[in-house]
C-alpha positions in Angstrom: 43.9 98.1 132.8 47.2 97.4 134.5 46.4 97.0 138.3 42.8 96.2 137.6 39.8 98.1 138.9 42.1 99.4 141.7 43.3 101.9 139.0 39.9 103.4 138.6 38.0 103.1 142.0 37.8 105.4 145.0 41.0 104.1 146.5 39.5 103.2 149.8 41.5 100.5 151.7 39.8 98.2 154.1 40.6 94.6 155.0 37.0 94.1 155.9 35.3 92.4 158.8 36.9 89.1 159.8 33.6 87.1 159.7 33.5 86.5 155.9 37.1 85.3 155.8 36.4 82.9 158.7 33.4 81.6 156.8 35.6 80.8 153.8 37.8 78.8 156.0 34.8 77.0 157.6 33.7 76.0 154.1 36.8 73.9 153.6 39.4 76.5 152.5 42.4 76.2 154.8 44.5 79.3 155.0 41.7 81.8 154.3 40.7 82.6 157.9 41.2 86.2 159.0 44.1 85.4 161.4 45.8 83.3 158.8 45.7 86.2 156.3 47.0 88.8 158.8 50.7 88.0 158.1 50.2 88.6 154.4 48.5 92.0 154.9 51.3 93.0 157.3 53.9 92.2 154.7 52.1 94.5 152.2 50.7 97.4 154.2 52.6 100.6 154.8 50.2 102.9 156.8 51.9 106.3 156.8 49.5 108.0 159.1 49.9 106.8 162.7 46.3 107.9 163.5 45.0 105.1 161.3 43.8 102.4 163.6 42.9 99.8 161.0 46.4 98.2 161.5 48.0 96.3 164.3 51.5 97.4 163.5 53.2 99.8 161.2 56.0 99.1 158.7 57.5 101.8 156.6 59.2 99.4 154.3 56.2 97.7 152.7 54.9 98.6 149.2 51.2 99.5 149.8 51.3 103.2 151.0 48.1 103.8 153.0 47.1 107.3 154.2 44.3 109.8 154.3 43.9 112.2 151.4 45.8 115.5 152.0 42.4 117.3 151.6 39.0 116.8 153.2 35.9 118.9 152.6 34.7 120.7 155.7 31.3 119.1 155.3 32.9 115.6 155.9 33.3 116.5 159.6 29.7 117.6 159.7 28.5 114.2 158.5 30.6 112.5 161.2 29.1 114.8 163.7 25.6 113.8 162.6 26.5 110.1 162.7 27.8 110.6 166.3 24.5 112.2 167.2 22.9 108.9 166.1 25.2 106.9 168.3 27.6 105.6 165.7 31.3 105.2 166.1 33.0 107.8 163.9 36.5 106.5 163.2 38.8 103.7 164.3 36.9 101.0 162.3 39.0 97.9 162.5 38.6 94.1 162.6 35.6 93.2 164.6 34.7 96.8 165.5 33.7 97.7 162.0 30.3 99.4 162.4 30.2 103.1 162.1 31.2 106.1 160.0 34.7 107.2 159.1 36.9 109.0 156.7 38.4 106.1 154.9 42.1 105.2 154.7 43.1 105.2 151.0 45.9 104.1 148.7 47.6 107.4 148.1 51.1 108.8 148.0 52.0 112.5 147.6 48.5 113.4 146.5 48.5 110.7 143.7 46.5 107.5 143.4 48.3 104.4 144.6 47.9 101.1 142.7 49.4 97.7 142.7 51.0 98.6 139.4 52.6 101.7 140.9 53.7 100.0 144.1 54.8 96.6 142.8 55.4 96.7 139.0 57.1 100.1 138.6 59.9 99.4 141.1 60.6 96.1 139.4 60.4 97.5 135.8 64.1 96.9 135.1 64.1 93.3 136.2 65.1 91.0 133.4 62.5 88.4 134.3 59.6 90.8 134.1 57.8 91.7 130.9 54.3 93.4 131.0 52.2 93.1 127.8 49.3 95.5 127.5 46.3 95.4 125.1 46.7 91.6 124.9 43.7 89.3 125.1 44.2 85.8 126.5 42.1 83.4 124.5 42.7 80.2 126.5 45.3 78.3 128.3 47.2 75.4 126.8 46.0 72.1 128.2 47.6 69.2 130.1 49.4 71.1 132.9 48.6 74.6 131.7 52.0 75.1 130.2 51.1 78.3 128.5 48.4 80.5 127.0 47.1 81.5 123.5 46.8 85.2 123.3 46.0 87.9 120.7 48.4 90.9 120.6 47.2 94.4 119.9 48.2 94.1 116.2 45.9 91.1 115.9 48.7 88.5 115.8 47.9 85.3 117.7 50.8 83.9 119.7 51.5 81.1 122.2 53.2 82.3 125.4 54.9 79.3 127.2 55.7 79.0 130.8 58.8 77.4 132.4 57.1 76.7 135.7 53.4 77.6 135.9 50.5 79.7 134.6 48.7 81.8 137.3 45.2 82.7 136.2 44.4 86.1 137.6 42.2 87.9 135.1 39.6 89.2 137.5 36.2 88.1 138.7 34.8 88.0 135.2 37.9 87.5 133.1 39.1 84.4 134.9 36.0 82.2 134.3 35.8 83.4 130.7 39.3 82.1 130.0 38.5 78.8 131.7 35.3 78.5 129.7 37.1 79.3 126.4 39.6 76.6 127.4 36.9 74.0 127.7 36.8 74.0 131.4 33.2 74.4 132.8 29.7 73.0 132.6 29.7 70.6 129.7 26.1 71.4 128.5 26.9 75.1 128.4 30.1 74.5 126.4 28.3 72.2 124.0 25.7 74.9 123.2 28.4 77.2 121.9 30.6 74.6 120.3 33.6 74.7 122.7 35.3 71.3 122.9 35.1 70.0 126.5 38.4 69.5 128.3 37.1 69.1 131.8 33.5 69.1 133.1 33.5 71.6 136.0 29.9 72.7 136.6 30.7 75.6 139.0 32.8 77.6 136.6 30.9 80.8 135.8 28.5 80.2 138.7 28.1 81.8 142.1 28.3 85.3 140.6 27.9 87.9 143.4 27.7 91.7 143.1 26.8 94.5 145.4 23.5 96.2 144.8 22.9 99.8 145.6 20.7 102.8 145.0 21.3 106.5 145.0 19.3 108.8 147.3 19.4 112.4 146.1 19.5 114.9 148.9 20.3 118.6 149.1 21.7 120.9 151.7 21.9 124.6 152.1 25.1 125.8 150.4 27.1 127.3 153.2 30.5 126.3 151.8 32.9 128.2 149.6 35.0 125.2 148.4 35.0 124.9 144.6 37.1 123.3 141.9 38.5 126.5 140.6 41.5 127.2 138.4 43.3 128.3 141.6 42.6 124.9 143.1 43.9 123.2 140.0 47.2 125.2 140.2 47.5 124.3 143.8 47.4 120.6 142.9 49.9 121.0 140.1 52.3 122.9 142.3 51.9 121.1 145.6 49.8 118.0 145.1 47.3 119.3 147.6 43.9 121.0 147.7 40.5 119.7 146.5 42.0 118.0 143.4 44.2 115.9 145.7 41.2 113.9 147.0 37.9 112.4 146.0 36.0 115.0 148.0 33.1 113.9 150.1 33.4 110.4 148.6 36.2 109.6 151.2 33.5 109.5 153.9 31.9 106.0 154.2 29.8 104.0 156.7 29.4 100.4 157.6 26.0 99.7 159.0 24.1 96.7 160.4 20.6 95.6 159.6 18.4 93.2 161.5 18.8 90.7 158.7 22.5 90.2 159.3 24.7 88.7 162.0 25.0 91.0 165.0 28.3 92.9 164.9 28.8 92.2 161.2 27.9 95.1 158.8 25.8 94.1 155.8 25.5 97.6 154.4 28.3 100.0 153.2 27.2 103.5 152.5 28.9 105.8 150.1 28.4 109.5 149.8 29.2 111.4 146.6 28.1 114.5 144.6 28.5 117.5 146.9 28.1 119.7 143.8 26.3 123.1 143.7 23.2 123.6 141.6 25.1 126.7 140.6 28.6 125.4 139.9 31.3 127.9 141.0 34.3 127.2 138.8 35.8 130.7 139.1 34.7 131.5 135.5 32.6 134.3 134.2 29.5 132.1 133.5 29.1 130.1 136.8 25.7 128.4 136.2 25.4 125.1 134.3 22.5 123.1 133.0 19.1 124.5 133.2 19.9 127.1 135.9 19.9 130.7 134.7 22.7 132.9 135.9 20.4 135.1 137.9 18.2 132.3 139.3 20.6 129.7 140.9 19.4 127.7 143.9 21.9 128.1 146.7 22.0 124.4 147.6 24.3 121.5 147.1 23.4 118.1 146.0 24.6 114.9 147.6 24.0 111.2 146.8 23.7 108.8 149.6 24.3 105.3 148.4 23.5 102.3 150.7 25.1 99.2 149.2 24.4 95.6 150.2 27.8 94.0 150.8 26.5 90.5 151.9 24.3 89.7 148.9 22.6 86.4 149.0 21.4 86.5 145.3 23.6 84.5 143.0 24.0 84.9 139.3 26.1 83.3 136.5 27.9 83.9 133.3 28.1 81.9 130.1 29.8 82.2 126.7 28.0 84.0 123.9 29.9 81.9 121.3 33.0 80.0 120.7 34.8 83.1 119.6 37.1 84.3 122.5 36.8 87.8 121.3 33.1 87.9 122.0 32.0 89.3 125.3 30.4 86.7 127.6 26.8 86.9 128.8 26.1 87.9 132.4 23.0 87.0 134.3 23.3 88.8 137.7 19.9 87.7 139.1 19.7 90.8 141.3 17.2 90.5 144.1 16.4 86.9 143.3 16.8 86.4 147.0 14.3 88.7 148.6 16.5 89.3 151.6 18.8 91.5 149.6 15.9 93.9 148.9 15.0 93.9 152.6 18.6 94.7 153.6 18.7 97.5 151.1 15.5 99.1 152.2 16.7 99.1 155.8 19.9 100.6 154.7 17.9 103.4 153.0 16.0 104.1 156.2 19.2 104.2 158.3 20.8 106.8 156.0 17.7 108.9 155.9 18.0 109.1 159.7 20.8 111.6 159.2 18.3 114.2 158.1 16.7 114.2 161.6 20.0 115.0 163.4 20.5 118.5 164.8 23.6 118.9 162.6 21.8 118.1 159.3 18.8 120.2 160.3 21.2 123.1 160.5 21.9 122.6 156.8 18.3 121.9 156.0 19.1 118.5 154.5 16.2 117.3 152.3 15.4 114.2 150.3 14.7 115.3 146.7 11.5 113.8 145.2 13.0 112.5 142.1 12.2 109.3 140.3 14.3 109.2 137.1 12.5 106.1 135.8 8.7 106.3 135.8 8.4 102.5 136.3 10.3 102.7 139.6 7.6 105.0 141.0 4.9 102.3 140.7 
């Protein structure tokens, strides 16, 4: 996908807490501390909404347009109110004050998703020194000084693309190490097992794989809201780029929380909230009920998913090649929860989110945790 996963995610835009960046610098990576990166962010960011406090300064000429969605469900403010009752900050999350709940700033412009492709590539589409190839698989880079790459075009033709100056490897968290391994750069024993000729023994290629682990808590609330994704709402979006279709709904609300297992002041949990769908879905059509709910027997409740997510995972996984065929998908070994601390952080994150149910605001909506275990083995 052109623009990477940013073309399919929830569009939230956060720099993040400074602590992880400073740790990178302390590990021997000069230039990667938070303060050293600020000038680069400030050259890219264009926060339209002056109420966004994530940013030190505002520049209307930069490419990354950052704003709030033009639409927000009414229940979003109720969640913030409940968080406030628990003593959390409810907005203005920035730099070292990053713990609390907020409606997230997002990459959006005129009610449409913003991506690096839209903000950077499209304005430069007519430049003679830019060509974007889609549906092309890079097999490996050409050796010596990486003077080019071997690639397979969408018609199956294999070509060599040569560079005048340099090749920049930026194929994503999983794609970049795969290209290196296919090029013979990686752990020599792993490459020998699949018959890839060794170019350079680099044991850490494909190692140190980290991923966020999460779980969905299914809760319901009394359905006191009339908002629905109706045909009228769709027409509103098509005409004005506004209304419910111009946002991700309740998903724009997020939280950064601290557990006792992390460094004080540094969140190790990010919570996402999604769902917000009625048991009896009101689409403005004749037959309103979906699934197993009969038309005359619909529960007047809405379902939400609370998703605590560990953002400072200590477990480490790895990836290896399946074969010496670059068209084969590699093998991933995530090793989730191999470090027990990740499980402890997640459990505390679950408990912190469930505290919302005991607030006066959520009691007003009769928020309940649904007793659902979709996988029987998980109930043991």
